[in-house]
C-alpha positions, 0 to 999 in steps of 0.5 A: 500499500502506498500513499502518494499523489496530494501530500497525505500529511495536510489531512488532519486525519491521515495517522487514523487512516494510515493506521487501518492499513498498518494494521493489516496482516500481510500489508506493508505500507509506503508513502511518498511525500513532498515534506513541506508541512513541518512534521510534528513530534508525533507525525515523526514518529508514526512514520517509523511505521511505514516500510520506505518513505520517498521524499521529493526533491529535485534539485539543491537549488532553491529557486529552481525548486520553487519553479519546478514544485510551486512554492516549495521550501528547501529548508522544510524538507531538510528540517524533516529529513533531519527529524526523521533521521533521528526518529529512525535511529532511536526507533531502529536501536530501540527495535533493532530494525532498519526501517523505514527506508527514507530515499530521494525522488527526483523528477529530471528535466531541462531546468534541474539536469545540471545540477544532478551532480550537486543533488547527489551530494545534498543526499549524501549530507542529509545522510541518506543513501539512495537517489531515484530519478525519473524523466519529467511528465507533462502536467495539465496546462493549469500547472504548467510550469515550463518544466520539460524533459531534456529528451525534448529540449533543444538545450541539451545535445548528447555530449552533455547528457552523457557527461552529466550523467557520468559525473552523477555516477562518479559523485555517487561512487564517492559519497556512497549514494546509489543512483538509480535511474528509472527504467524509462529514464534509462531507456530514453538515455540509452535511445538517445546516445544509441547505446548497444548491448556491450560484449558478454551481455545480452537482453532480458526478453523472454518474449520468444518463449512465452509471448505470441503476438497476432497482427491485424495483417495476419503477421505473427510475432513474438517480440513486443517491438520490431522484430520481424514477423516469423509466419503468418496465420494461414501458415501455421496450424499450431502454437508449436509452428510458431514457437519452434519455427525457424525464425523464432529459434534464430531470434531465441539463439540471438538472445542466448549467444548474445549476437543480437540483430541490429533491432535487439541490439539497440532495444530500448525496452529489455534491459542488458542482462549477463549472458550466462544469467540469461541462459540460466533464466531460460533453463529454468523455463 
């Protein structure tokens, strides 16, 4: 169960609502907060019942933060995180457990991408260890702040996108912060920089083993994106005719050996995985 959307802590009865889910057996409760409301000591202690607390913080620059998240005050976030960490140390020391996990989540766009290495440093200075980043999502026009994706902006070329990301990973390694781009952000970076699959790796794609897609034109694919049709509906009599067709066996062989077609090599949907690890997964199917 995750509380997000509008800031739950602005409701006077938010703890009462959350407690009902906390009391449910086998239910883990998480929350996403912007921490603009100064938490009371009671609220801070209550948040220790959550499994994870994800804090929305996009940049260490106060001016830019107010532009990307209207009227957001950096000092409120810093104060609340400090109080949460104090409560966390007390609770974990007493109960010998390590939760809730507190992490920062940043929406990355044209206004704050250049501050990403400094945001990593701020996360470290706050005593936190994880920074998750995702691409900006267009908002309704009445909430438009002019904040757009770096992949749609004319102010970033490929070299700068790659350089800033490299600097951010380097800063993360130096400070002990785990920098985690979400899957869609990573896919857009890979596509923009035209990254291919490294030697010894392959794509984590099981589509040729367990997916069949029938097209309106009668074509049959075992790929969710651009691999050519294997055959057509009028040429097969069974599922085996598809899964064990010459073309599908060729596709499986490409994935298990890492000798990928150009389409699979640059695939923006499937993650890169160690070839031997992928073989073990395939054997267990």
